[in-house]
PAVOVO-805458 format. One record per residue: residue in one letter; residue number from 0; x, y, z of N, C-alpha, C in turn. Coordinates in nm, 3 decimals. Atoms other than C-alpha are relative to their C-alpha. Layout:
residues N
   residuo   num       nc1       nc2       nc3      cac1      cac2      cac3       cc1       cc2       cc3
         a   NUM         X         Y         Z         X         Y         Z         X         Y         Z
...
END
This chain:
residues 215
   residuo   num       nc1       nc2       nc3      cac1      cac2      cac3       cc1       cc2       cc3
         x     0     0.133     0.060    -0.035    -2.011     8.376    -2.601     0.020    -0.152     0.018
         x     1     0.012     0.129    -0.014    -1.977     8.031    -2.614     0.089    -0.019     0.084
         x     2    -0.078     0.035    -0.153    -1.702     8.008    -2.358    -0.115     0.028     0.131
         x     3     0.070    -0.075    -0.137    -1.923     8.249    -2.139    -0.148    -0.171     0.012
         x     4     0.126     0.111    -0.016    -2.256     7.981    -2.204     0.051    -0.131     0.056
         x     5    -0.047     0.126    -0.046    -2.048     7.640    -2.207     0.062     0.043     0.147
         x     6    -0.037    -0.003    -0.184    -1.912     7.827    -1.808    -0.135    -0.011     0.064
         x     7     0.083    -0.009    -0.046    -2.239     7.884    -1.724    -0.056    -0.169    -0.010
         x     8     0.073     0.106    -0.008    -2.369     7.537    -1.804     0.091    -0.124     0.054
         x     9    -0.083     0.111    -0.097    -2.047     7.347    -1.664     0.022     0.038     0.126
         x    10    -0.071    -0.063    -0.076    -2.043     7.561    -1.375    -0.133    -0.064     0.096
         x    11     0.131     0.049    -0.023    -2.431     7.499    -1.319    -0.027    -0.182     0.061
         x    12    -0.003     0.132    -0.053    -2.389     7.097    -1.343     0.086    -0.044     0.097
         x    13    -0.025     0.022    -0.151    -2.145     7.080    -1.084    -0.087     0.037     0.080
         x    14     0.082    -0.025    -0.121    -2.361     7.251    -0.869    -0.092    -0.064     0.042
         x    15     0.142     0.120    -0.077    -2.660     7.026    -0.918     0.093    -0.145     0.024
         x    16    -0.038     0.146    -0.058    -2.437     6.724    -0.896     0.066    -0.008     0.125
         x    17    -0.059    -0.030    -0.153    -2.285     6.859    -0.547    -0.152    -0.008     0.066
         x    18     0.133    -0.036    -0.094    -2.694     6.948    -0.446    -0.020    -0.145    -0.011
         x    19     0.047     0.110    -0.002    -2.820     6.581    -0.556     0.110    -0.102     0.061
         x    20    -0.098     0.158    -0.034    -2.510     6.358    -0.518     0.033    -0.012     0.146
         x    21    -0.035     0.007    -0.166    -2.448     6.506    -0.147    -0.135    -0.018     0.035
         x    22     0.090    -0.002    -0.052    -2.786     6.480    -0.092    -0.040    -0.188     0.030
         x    23     0.032     0.131    -0.005    -2.818     6.110    -0.170     0.099    -0.081     0.083
         x    24    -0.097     0.042    -0.117    -2.473     6.039     0.038    -0.024     0.012     0.099
         x    25     0.093    -0.017    -0.123    -2.646     6.221     0.324    -0.070    -0.091     0.052
         x    26     0.117     0.081    -0.083    -2.939     6.035     0.356     0.062    -0.147     0.001
         x    27    -0.023     0.074    -0.010    -2.785     5.721     0.286     0.114    -0.024     0.133
         x    28    -0.112    -0.014    -0.109    -2.493     5.789     0.579    -0.078     0.020     0.138
         x    29     0.077    -0.069    -0.105    -2.723     5.965     0.821    -0.062    -0.132     0.079
         x    30     0.072     0.066    -0.120    -2.916     5.670     0.972    -0.159    -0.006     0.012
         x    31     0.179    -0.079    -0.035    -3.270     5.839     0.959    -0.002     0.144     0.009
         x    32     0.033    -0.113    -0.060    -3.177     6.140     1.098     0.052     0.122    -0.107
         x    33     0.002    -0.125     0.073    -3.274     6.442     0.903     0.069     0.072    -0.002
         x    34    -0.087    -0.094    -0.017    -3.075     6.704     1.051     0.129    -0.036    -0.014
         x    35    -0.129     0.058     0.021    -2.763     6.525     1.007     0.012    -0.025    -0.177
         x    36     0.040     0.027     0.131    -2.888     6.437     0.641     0.022     0.112    -0.069
         x    37     0.046    -0.147     0.017    -2.969     6.794     0.607     0.166     0.106    -0.036
         x    38    -0.175    -0.057    -0.036    -2.582     6.893     0.741     0.079    -0.031    -0.145
         x    39    -0.116     0.066     0.106    -2.417     6.670     0.489    -0.041     0.040    -0.134
         x    40     0.058    -0.037     0.131    -2.605     6.834     0.224     0.018     0.139    -0.004
         x    41    -0.028    -0.159    -0.033    -2.544     7.207     0.322     0.148     0.003    -0.039
         x    42    -0.123    -0.051     0.025    -2.208     7.185     0.364     0.042     0.001    -0.154
         x    43    -0.052     0.023     0.154    -2.111     7.044     0.038    -0.043     0.094    -0.113
         x    44     0.050    -0.108     0.110    -2.328     7.311    -0.133     0.083     0.124     0.028
         x    45    -0.110    -0.153    -0.024    -2.159     7.607     0.003     0.070     0.010    -0.058
         x    46    -0.138    -0.003     0.021    -1.861     7.504    -0.030     0.033    -0.011    -0.137
         x    47    -0.044     0.029     0.098    -1.904     7.383    -0.389    -0.006     0.165    -0.084
         x    48     0.041    -0.106     0.033    -2.071     7.767    -0.481     0.117     0.066    -0.025
         x    49    -0.116    -0.120    -0.024    -1.703     7.951    -0.346     0.061    -0.061    -0.102
         x    50    -0.100     0.013     0.093    -1.507     7.715    -0.567    -0.055     0.029    -0.157
         x    51     0.046    -0.027     0.083    -1.727     7.767    -0.846    -0.025     0.137    -0.080
         x    52     0.035    -0.103     0.028    -1.814     8.107    -0.842     0.215     0.096    -0.043
         x    53    -0.125    -0.006     0.007    -1.396     8.142    -0.786     0.054    -0.022    -0.154
         x    54    -0.047     0.092     0.192    -1.337     7.915    -1.145    -0.045     0.093    -0.099
         x    55     0.109    -0.050     0.085    -1.644     8.056    -1.369    -0.011     0.147     0.030
         x    56     0.078    -0.119    -0.005    -1.707     8.409    -1.224     0.113     0.110    -0.131
         x    57    -0.077    -0.084     0.075    -1.374     8.554    -1.449    -0.058    -0.013    -0.136
         x    58     0.044     0.041     0.147    -1.535     8.413    -1.771    -0.144     0.043    -0.001
         x    59     0.190    -0.011     0.086    -1.919     8.406    -1.786    -0.032     0.132     0.142
         x    60     0.075    -0.044    -0.069    -1.998     8.591    -1.448    -0.037    -0.088     0.125
         x    61     0.054     0.146    -0.038    -2.071     8.255    -1.306    -0.163     0.063     0.090
         x    62     0.194     0.002    -0.021    -2.477     8.317    -1.268    -0.009    -0.142     0.085
         x    63     0.046     0.166    -0.060    -2.558     7.958    -1.241    -0.139     0.021     0.046
         x    64     0.083     0.013    -0.072    -2.877     8.071    -1.170    -0.102     0.142    -0.105
         x    65     0.131    -0.070     0.072    -3.208     8.221    -1.396    -0.029     0.137     0.115
         x    66     0.022    -0.142    -0.092    -3.267     8.469    -1.094     0.073     0.126    -0.041
         x    67    -0.138    -0.104     0.027    -2.903     8.612    -1.128    -0.015     0.038    -0.117
         x    68    -0.028    -0.012     0.113    -2.899     8.644    -1.467    -0.137     0.121    -0.023
         x    69     0.129    -0.099    -0.013    -3.267     8.830    -1.421     0.082     0.137     0.039
         x    70    -0.039    -0.155    -0.098    -3.132     9.083    -1.160     0.130     0.068    -0.129
         x    71    -0.129    -0.132     0.078    -2.792     9.188    -1.446    -0.094     0.040    -0.104
         x    72     0.073    -0.051     0.137    -3.036     9.202    -1.731    -0.095     0.128     0.065
         x    73     0.065    -0.110    -0.022    -3.258     9.440    -1.558     0.080     0.150     0.094
         x    74    -0.088    -0.075     0.000    -2.955     9.635    -1.434     0.074     0.046    -0.138
         x    75    -0.085    -0.078     0.153    -2.856     9.686    -1.834     0.130    -0.123    -0.008
         x    76    -0.164     0.051     0.048    -2.532     9.464    -1.767     0.007    -0.104    -0.087
         x    77    -0.003     0.101     0.073    -2.640     9.184    -1.988    -0.138     0.002    -0.041
         x    78     0.088    -0.016     0.127    -2.870     9.200    -2.330    -0.105    -0.090     0.051
         x    79     0.065     0.104    -0.010    -3.184     8.994    -2.345     0.017    -0.120    -0.057
         x    80    -0.009     0.115     0.097    -3.069     8.782    -2.619     0.090    -0.108     0.054
         x    81    -0.075     0.084    -0.079    -2.762     8.685    -2.405    -0.058    -0.074     0.155
         x    82     0.072     0.048    -0.112    -3.003     8.645    -2.091    -0.055    -0.108    -0.005
         x    83     0.071     0.101     0.059    -3.191     8.388    -2.266     0.125    -0.121    -0.041
         x    84    -0.091     0.047    -0.020    -2.892     8.223    -2.368     0.055    -0.047     0.114
         x    85    -0.055     0.007    -0.125    -2.761     8.201    -2.038    -0.057    -0.100     0.065
         x    86     0.144     0.088    -0.061    -3.096     8.089    -1.867     0.040    -0.123    -0.053
         x    87    -0.007     0.089     0.046    -3.092     7.844    -2.128     0.125    -0.154     0.037
         x    88    -0.140     0.088    -0.040    -2.711     7.673    -2.062    -0.054    -0.069     0.139
         x    89     0.020     0.034    -0.138    -2.793     7.674    -1.680    -0.114    -0.085     0.006
         x    90     0.139     0.084    -0.015    -3.126     7.472    -1.706     0.033    -0.109    -0.098
         x    91    -0.052     0.128     0.079    -2.960     7.222    -1.935     0.129    -0.047     0.063
         x    92    -0.073     0.018    -0.092    -2.687     7.223    -1.723    -0.014    -0.080     0.137
         x    93     0.057     0.086    -0.121    -2.862     7.138    -1.416    -0.060    -0.144     0.007
         x    94     0.095     0.152     0.065    -3.067     6.862    -1.605     0.115    -0.110     0.055
         x    95    -0.082     0.108     0.018    -2.739     6.713    -1.695     0.076    -0.008     0.145
         x    96    -0.075     0.004    -0.104    -2.528     6.742    -1.357    -0.138    -0.117     0.091
         x    97     0.039     0.144    -0.113    -2.851     6.528    -1.178     0.016    -0.104    -0.059
         x    98    -0.025     0.103     0.115    -2.827     6.317    -1.465     0.088    -0.123     0.076
         x    99    -0.145     0.059    -0.078    -2.441     6.256    -1.336    -0.025    -0.053     0.123
         x   100    -0.004     0.076    -0.109    -2.528     6.219    -1.004    -0.084    -0.161     0.048
         x   101     0.128     0.114     0.015    -2.820     5.959    -1.055     0.148    -0.119    -0.052
         x   102    -0.109     0.067     0.089    -2.514     5.777    -1.290     0.073    -0.042     0.148
         x   103    -0.115     0.056    -0.080    -2.271     5.779    -1.000    -0.044    -0.096     0.163
         x   104     0.058     0.052    -0.116    -2.486     5.685    -0.725    -0.062    -0.130    -0.049
         x   105     0.048     0.090     0.074    -2.657     5.429    -0.943    -0.176    -0.009    -0.002
         x   106     0.156    -0.014     0.010    -2.990     5.568    -0.926    -0.064    -0.025    -0.128
         x   107     0.087     0.004     0.104    -3.261     5.542    -1.201     0.065     0.148    -0.059
         x   108    -0.039    -0.109     0.083    -3.141     5.789    -1.468    -0.121     0.133    -0.031
         x   109     0.086    -0.120     0.003    -3.443     6.007    -1.485    -0.117    -0.116     0.098
         x   110     0.087     0.019    -0.126    -3.658     5.967    -1.160    -0.071     0.130     0.037
         x   111     0.075    -0.119    -0.077    -3.909     6.234    -1.129    -0.045     0.006     0.180
         x   112    -0.047    -0.014    -0.142    -3.915     6.362    -0.760    -0.176    -0.005     0.065
         x   113     0.106    -0.051    -0.054    -4.227     6.299    -0.535    -0.010     0.080     0.110
         x   114    -0.001    -0.087    -0.099    -4.124     6.510    -0.279    -0.072     0.154     0.012
         x   115     0.028    -0.136     0.012    -4.346     6.769    -0.210     0.034     0.126     0.094
         x   116    -0.039    -0.099    -0.071    -4.295     7.117    -0.136    -0.072     0.104    -0.047
         x   117     0.139    -0.051     0.025    -4.596     7.314    -0.151    -0.035     0.133     0.116
         x   118     0.023    -0.046    -0.089    -4.749     7.589     0.068     0.019     0.182     0.029
         x   119    -0.022    -0.139    -0.034    -4.775     7.948     0.174     0.150    -0.016     0.065
         x   120    -0.132    -0.019    -0.106    -4.453     7.865     0.432     0.087     0.011    -0.068
         x   121    -0.126     0.046     0.121    -4.240     7.721     0.130    -0.014     0.117    -0.096
         x   122    -0.015    -0.140     0.091    -4.331     8.036    -0.095     0.029     0.100     0.053
         x   123    -0.033    -0.125    -0.022    -4.245     8.275     0.148     0.170    -0.012     0.031
         x   124    -0.158     0.024    -0.027    -3.897     8.101     0.230     0.050    -0.015    -0.141
         x   125    -0.048    -0.042     0.110    -3.802     8.104    -0.131    -0.012     0.133    -0.060
         x   126    -0.007    -0.171    -0.005    -3.902     8.479    -0.161     0.087     0.061     0.097
         x   127    -0.099    -0.010    -0.117    -3.678     8.521     0.153     0.158    -0.057    -0.066
         x   128    -0.098     0.076     0.047    -3.414     8.299     0.014     0.040     0.037    -0.123
         x   129    -0.038    -0.045     0.120    -3.393     8.466    -0.329     0.016     0.174     0.035
         x   130    -0.127    -0.101    -0.027    -3.362     8.797    -0.224     0.077     0.048     0.061
         x   131    -0.085    -0.058    -0.063    -3.165     8.787     0.023     0.142    -0.096    -0.086
         x   132    -0.132     0.034     0.100    -2.892     8.592    -0.232    -0.010     0.126    -0.072
         x   133    -0.032    -0.107     0.072    -2.928     8.893    -0.460     0.030     0.114     0.062
         x   134    -0.042    -0.089    -0.121    -2.899     9.138    -0.154     0.135    -0.050     0.002
         x   135    -0.121     0.020    -0.016    -2.587     8.914    -0.119     0.095     0.031    -0.078
         x   136    -0.099    -0.075     0.051    -2.443     8.996    -0.425    -0.001     0.162    -0.050
         x   137     0.012    -0.174    -0.007    -2.562     9.337    -0.461     0.080     0.089     0.060
         x   138    -0.086    -0.065    -0.083    -2.416     9.431    -0.188     0.150     0.005     0.010
         x   139    -0.128     0.013     0.034    -2.101     9.280    -0.222     0.101     0.036    -0.098
         x   140    -0.056    -0.011     0.153    -2.053     9.357    -0.586     0.034     0.192     0.027
         x   141    -0.005    -0.157     0.002    -2.070     9.751    -0.486     0.088     0.050     0.090
         x   142    -0.109    -0.059    -0.110    -1.835     9.783    -0.156     0.123    -0.168    -0.002
         x   143    -0.059     0.109    -0.013    -1.636     9.406    -0.178    -0.013    -0.122    -0.106
         x   144     0.070     0.137     0.115    -1.681     9.221    -0.525     0.102    -0.136     0.022
         x   145    -0.075     0.124    -0.051    -1.355     9.000    -0.422    -0.073    -0.087     0.111
         x   146     0.123     0.079    -0.081    -1.602     8.857    -0.165    -0.087    -0.078    -0.007
         x   147     0.130     0.082     0.103    -1.897     8.744    -0.375     0.029    -0.130     0.013
         x   148    -0.014     0.185    -0.019    -1.771     8.366    -0.354     0.002    -0.034     0.089
         x   149    -0.020     0.099    -0.133    -1.728     8.329    -0.008    -0.130     0.047     0.042
         x   150     0.145    -0.072    -0.047    -2.058     8.584     0.076    -0.108    -0.078    -0.050
         x   151     0.099     0.110     0.065    -2.239     8.331    -0.134    -0.051    -0.086     0.022
         x   152     0.009     0.114    -0.044    -2.158     8.052    -0.052    -0.066    -0.017     0.170
         x   153     0.041     0.004    -0.094    -2.162     8.131     0.310    -0.202     0.032     0.029
         x   154     0.166     0.026     0.030    -2.550     8.272     0.257    -0.062    -0.105    -0.039
         x   155     0.070     0.166     0.015    -2.646     7.946     0.111    -0.019    -0.133     0.125
         x   156    -0.066     0.074    -0.106    -2.484     7.760     0.411    -0.111     0.037     0.098
         x   157     0.136     0.015    -0.101    -2.755     7.946     0.639    -0.092     0.007    -0.073
         x   158     0.141     0.015     0.056    -3.025     7.975     0.412    -0.081    -0.135    -0.016
         x   159     0.018     0.135    -0.014    -3.034     7.601     0.406    -0.115    -0.004     0.137
         x   160     0.022     0.055    -0.134    -3.118     7.592     0.763    -0.112     0.112     0.045
         x   161     0.049    -0.058    -0.063    -3.320     7.909     0.830    -0.134     0.027    -0.136
         x   162     0.124    -0.006     0.115    -3.573     7.906     0.534    -0.055    -0.162     0.058
         x   163     0.085     0.126    -0.027    -3.845     7.603     0.566     0.003    -0.079    -0.134
         x   164     0.013     0.107     0.146    -3.795     7.514     0.201     0.148    -0.067    -0.032
         x   165    -0.128     0.005     0.014    -3.397     7.488     0.235     0.079     0.032    -0.119
         x   166    -0.086    -0.102     0.083    -3.328     7.765     0.002     0.039    -0.070    -0.105
         x   167     0.004     0.000     0.136    -3.387     7.673    -0.354     0.099     0.132    -0.065
         x   168    -0.056    -0.108     0.054    -3.335     8.011    -0.468     0.025     0.029    -0.108
         x   169    -0.028    -0.015     0.155    -3.276     7.962    -0.849    -0.088    -0.120    -0.066
         x   170     0.058     0.124     0.038    -3.502     7.816    -1.082     0.058    -0.110    -0.083
         x   171    -0.061     0.134     0.063    -3.258     7.598    -1.285     0.033    -0.095     0.119
         x   172    -0.038     0.106    -0.087    -3.194     7.443    -0.983    -0.108    -0.108     0.021
         x   173     0.108     0.106    -0.025    -3.544     7.363    -0.879    -0.061    -0.042    -0.124
         x   174     0.046     0.102     0.102    -3.633     7.257    -1.234     0.063    -0.095     0.006
         x   175    -0.064     0.095    -0.024    -3.369     7.030    -1.234    -0.011    -0.081     0.132
         x   176     0.043     0.075    -0.119    -3.439     6.890    -0.878    -0.109    -0.100     0.004
         x   177     0.112     0.121     0.024    -3.770     6.767    -1.041     0.003    -0.107     0.000
         x   178    -0.088     0.126     0.071    -3.562     6.499    -1.216     0.032    -0.078     0.110
         x   179    -0.089     0.070    -0.115    -3.442     6.366    -0.858    -0.086    -0.039     0.116
         x   180     0.116    -0.013    -0.103    -3.682     6.179    -0.638     0.100    -0.054     0.119
         x   181    -0.114    -0.011    -0.119    -3.386     6.201    -0.344    -0.037     0.062     0.074
         x   182    -0.001    -0.112    -0.129    -3.329     6.400    -0.027    -0.039     0.122    -0.075
         x   183    -0.038    -0.109     0.043    -3.274     6.693    -0.252    -0.134     0.038    -0.102
         x   184     0.085     0.006     0.088    -3.584     6.634    -0.477    -0.115     0.091     0.035
         x   185     0.132    -0.070     0.018    -3.918     6.867    -0.600    -0.094    -0.102    -0.057
         x   186     0.135     0.058     0.072    -4.236     6.728    -0.692     0.019     0.070    -0.106
         x   187    -0.009    -0.115     0.104    -4.232     6.890    -1.067    -0.150     0.050     0.035
         x   188     0.121    -0.107    -0.013    -4.608     6.995    -0.988     0.045     0.147     0.094
         x   189    -0.027    -0.116    -0.129    -4.473     7.220    -0.731     0.146     0.131    -0.020
         x   190    -0.109    -0.085     0.036    -4.140     7.377    -0.951    -0.092     0.147    -0.023
         x   191     0.044    -0.115     0.036    -4.387     7.638    -1.134    -0.005     0.161     0.096
         x   192     0.046    -0.133    -0.076    -4.490     7.853    -0.826     0.152    -0.024     0.055
         x   193    -0.127    -0.034    -0.051    -4.111     7.812    -0.674     0.022     0.103    -0.083
         x   194    -0.041    -0.057     0.076    -4.011     7.959    -0.983    -0.054     0.160    -0.024
         x   195     0.081    -0.130    -0.041    -4.254     8.236    -0.959     0.011     0.101     0.094
         x   196    -0.055    -0.080    -0.153    -4.169     8.329    -0.613     0.156     0.062    -0.035
         x   197    -0.131    -0.026     0.005    -3.770     8.333    -0.694    -0.006     0.119    -0.067
         x   198     0.005    -0.121     0.140    -3.830     8.567    -1.024    -0.007     0.090     0.100
         x   199     0.080    -0.078    -0.111    -4.066     8.768    -0.795     0.134     0.056     0.029
         x   200    -0.090    -0.079    -0.119    -3.807     8.847    -0.543     0.133     0.019    -0.032
         x   201    -0.116    -0.030     0.035    -3.526     8.886    -0.748    -0.019     0.131    -0.097
         x   202     0.020    -0.159     0.039    -3.683     9.202    -0.934     0.006     0.056     0.090
         x   203    -0.048    -0.062    -0.115    -3.760     9.312    -0.611     0.095     0.033     0.078
         x   204    -0.148    -0.059    -0.061    -3.432     9.297    -0.443     0.066     0.077    -0.091
         x   205    -0.039    -0.087     0.115    -3.346     9.463    -0.788     0.011     0.121     0.023
         x   206     0.082    -0.139    -0.027    -3.550     9.776    -0.747     0.090     0.024     0.130
         x   207     0.000    -0.071    -0.118    -3.476     9.791    -0.380     0.165     0.019     0.047
         x   208    -0.193    -0.045     0.010    -3.054     9.758    -0.385     0.040     0.133    -0.120
         x   209    -0.082    -0.103     0.060    -3.049     9.985    -0.666    -0.061     0.166     0.113
         x   210     0.028    -0.117    -0.094    -3.241    10.251    -0.411     0.100     0.002     0.085
         x   211    -0.064     0.033    -0.161    -3.082    10.162    -0.107     0.175     0.048    -0.023
         x   212    -0.128    -0.051     0.065    -2.696    10.170    -0.287    -0.009     0.120    -0.059
         x   213     0.029    -0.145     0.085    -2.834    10.493    -0.446     0.133    -0.018    -0.166
         x   214    -0.022     0.075     0.133    -2.745    10.317    -0.793    -0.083     0.097    -0.132
END
């Protein structure tokens, strides 16, 4: 279990270091072009997900996401105690990843975001993004489990662009990004609503695909 928790924490750390670090770099290099900055944030995020799932999947399952852990808990593939430990490791790892990104780019270490992300369109986007992520994982798990790393990376790459929220789809990521007043940040006041919607989407997607895949 210690190895699994370390795997979840370290993987989530690298995920957030990539999300926030690439967001800072993209904004610095884009010359004010938000579309180019978003593209510069999207590609590294999708790419690192493939790498991290390939590396850590055999150790912990490579959840890096409380919504994904909730999904597997509902499927009774991980118990409540282990789920709580996983989620704690993911949140701690995510926050550490943000702090490391700030150190790499000489940003203030603790820098709460002022980037407002709220409203019905944003909440719907997070529901769609998270539902789609769970759909991707469960669908591939049923028929092509070896494809999960690539499918998840590609899905998140696409969801960055077809959702108005740019697809957080992850409560640990949402919490951690509240600590970063950068391109990838979210105002901490708006974090709870995102998390509620993400967890609701994960539960509904889990039930839907249990029925759809006849499990």
